[in-house]
N, C-alpha and C positions, 0 to 999 in steps of 0.2 A: 545889788548888781547893777553896774552902769553899762548901757549900750549906746553907741553913737552910730547914726545912720545918715548917709548922704542920699538924697533923692535922685533917682536916675531919670533920664529923659522920658522913658516910656511910662513912668509913674506920675508924671506931672499932671495935676488936676484931680488926683485922688484925694479923698478925705483922709485926714491924718489918722483917725481911729481905725479906718478900714486898712490903711497901709500897715499900721502897727500889728493888727491881727494877722496880716499876711506874713510879716517879717518875723514875728515872734511866735513860734509854734505853740508855746504853752498858754497863750492868752486868747480869749475871745474878743470880739469887737466891743461888747459891753464892758469887759474888764479894761480894755484899752481906754474907753471913754472915761471910766472911773479914775484911771491913772492920770489922765489929762486934767480932769476936774480937781484932783488932789494936788496938781502942780508938779507931778512927777515927770512930765514931758515938757521940754522947753526947746525952742529954737535958740540958736546962738544970740539972737536979738532979744530974747525974752519969752515970757509965757505965751501960750496959744490956747485956742478954743478947740473943742472936739470936732467942730464943723469946718475947721481950717482946711483949705485946699492947698496941697503942697505944690511947690514949684521946683523944677529941676535945679539941682545944685544946692538946695537948702540943706542945712545940717541940723538935725535935731538930736537931743540927748534924752535918753529914757532911764529913769532910776526905778528899777524894779525891786520892791521890798522883798527881803528874804521870806520865804514861806515859813509859816509856823510848823515846825516839824514835831512829830510824835515819835516816841521811841518804838522801834521795830524789834520784835522779839526774834531771836534765833530759834529756828525749828529744825528738829532732826528729821529732815525729809531726804530720802535717797536721791542722789544725782547721778545721771549717766554722763561721766566725764570722758570726753574723747581725747583731750590733751590738756596737760597742765604743767606749768613751771613757775618760777618765782615772779614772772611778769604778767601772766595771763592764764586763763582757763577757757576751753571751748566746751560748752555744754550741749548735749543733745536733749533739748526740752521736749517733754511729752505733751501731747495734745491735751488741752484742758487746763494747763497750768498758766496762771497769770504771771507776767514777768516781775512787776513791782507792785507794792500795795497801792490801792486806790479805793475810793468809796465803794463799798460792797465786797471788796476783796482785801481785807486787812491782814489775812494770814494765809498760809499755804502757798505763798508765792515763791518764785525763784529767788528773790532777794532774801526771804526768810531762810530758805535752805542754804544760800551762800553764806549768810552770817554765821550759821552753825558750822559750815564746812571750812570757811576761811578765817573766821574770827575777825580781827581788825585789819587783816591784810587784804583790803580792797581799796580801790581808788576812791577818793572823796570827791572827784570832779562832778559826779552826778548828784551830789547832795545826799542827805541822810536817807531819803526815800529811794534813791536809785544808785546805791554804792556799786561802783564797778561796771555799771551797765553802759556799754558802748553803743549798742543798737538793740532794737526790740523786735519781737515778732508777736503776732496776735495770739490771744489765749488759745484759739482753736487751730492754730498753725503749729505743727511740730517741727523739730529739727534744730539745726546748729545756730548758736550765737556765741559771741565772744564776750568774756568778762575780763576787765582790767584789774590787776592786783596792786597797781600803784599809779600815781598821777602821771608820771612820765609815759608809761605804756598807754594810758587812756588817751592822752593828747596825741601821741604818735598814731594810734589806731584811728582816732577821730579824724585826723588829717587825711588818712587814706579814704575814709568814708566821704569826706568833702571833695576830694579830687577824683573820686570814682575808681581808684586803683584797688580798693578792697572788693574783690569779686564775690558776689553772692548768687548762687544758682538754686532754683527751686524746681520741684516737680508738682504738677497739679493735674487734676481731672476736670475737664470742662464739658459743658453741654454742646452737642452738635458736632458736625464734621468740619474741621478747619480745612479750607480748600488748599492753601499753600503749605509747603513743607516747613517754611520758616518765614519770619517777618519781624517788623519793628513797629511798636506802638509808640508814637511820639505825640503825646497829648497832655497839656498841663492839668494838674490836679489841685483842687482847693476845696474848702468846705462847701457842702451842699447848700444852696441858697435858702432852702426851706427847712433843713434838718441838720443842725450843727453836729449831730453824732455821726453823720455820714459824710463821705467824701464824694467828689464828682469831677468829671472832666469839665472844666469851665475856663473861660478866659478871664473871669472876674476874681480878683484877689487870689490868684493861683500861683503855683511854681511849676517850672518845667519838669516833666517826668518822661522817662524813656525806659521801655521794657522790650527786651529782645526775646523772641520765643521760637521754638522749633518743635515739630511733631515727633514724638517718640513712637507712638502707635495709635491706630484708629480702631474704634469699636462701633457697634451699631448704635448711633445716636450720641456717642461720646468721643472725646479725644484726650489722650494722655500726652501732656506737653511738658517741655523743659523751658523755664523762664529765667533769664538773667537780668538782674537789676542794674541799670546804668545809674539810676538815681534811686533814692530810698524814701519816697513819700508814703504817708500813712495809707495803708490798704492798697498800695499801688497795683499789685498784680490782680487783686480782686476787682478793682475799679477798671483797669485797662482791659481785662479780658471780657468783662461785661460790656464795656464800651464798643468792642468789636463784634458783639453779638454772641459771645461764648462765655457766659458766667460760670464760675466754679461750681462743681457739683457740691451740694450741701450748703452753699452760701445763701442763707435766707435774708441777708441784708441787701445784696446786690443781684441776687438771682431769684430762683423760684422760692415762694414763701411756704414751702413744705419740706419736711424731712424725706429723704429718698435714699435707697440703698443702705439703710441703717445709719445714715449720717445725720448729725445735728450740728452743723458747722462745716466750714469749707474743707474740701479735700486738698490740702496744700502742705507740702513738706520742704523745709529748708535743707536741701540735699548736700551742698558743698560750700566751702569757704576757701578763698585763696587770698593771702595777704603777706606783707613783709613783716617779719618779726621785729618788734621794737628794740630789742637788745642786740641781736646777732645780725640783723639786716638780711637774714636768709629768707628765701621764699618758703611759705608754709601752705600746704594744700591739704584739707581735711574733708572727708566725706562721711556720710552716715547712711545706713541701710534704710530702705523704705520701711516704715513701721507697720505693725500688724493690721491696723485699721485700713491703711492704704492698700496693702496686699489683698485684704479681704474684699474690698470694693472691686479691685481688678479681677479677682476670681469670679465675682458675681456678673461681670460684664461678658464673660465667655472669652472665646478666642479672638485675637485681633483680626481685622479685615484689611484688605487692600495690600 
């Protein structure tokens, strides 16, 4: 796969390996350095070194080798299908299900289930490991996500993700009482400088991230909120709510390091999706009920206050 990048003015002076890691979500800085050492990254004027400092206007070309794919088995796993036609399906993913195979999760994923349900009628844009996957949600996040059944639908929906017209709304339970009834968190997100498995609000090697939130109800020590993603960075809601001092209940990565209210993993549900259908150009809006685990936690909090 070939990628071409033009260095922007605000990126001038960055190391090329750091810039690559920021621009290409699938690779780390060390992987970027290896690509450079292998000659897979070149400026129009020729080869470069990994400590090269970029200059605004420079154009560099990246040749990313195709990943070695392993055959993924179709598995007869029940799916909660909210909507389906010849172009796409909207799945209500249960909490605890991984979206696509990865180290430590080679079976039991949504992709395994989709291969059984859809057979070969899935988009190939995501590659063999992510057939049809337009966007992802975390393993411990429940709720709606779109699956494309052909390449045309995949590219059409991905374009809506890119221009922020695909509307994704979540509900979450967070620690503490949020003072304002609504607000916007506009803070860039990138890899945590000391832990590559975590994300963080940072100005270094980051991308813009915007989350809109509003209070649904307040409880003693907790707040039930609705969050709308304007952008879709990894762990965005979890990182942004922790950043403003209200981490998600059950989130032991960005919040308290202990299980509480019977949860092991964040209390976060992808509640609704709004998008334009790739074939009919008609607006589609789909919602899902709050799952039992979420309702159970709400019942444990008692009656809302205020």
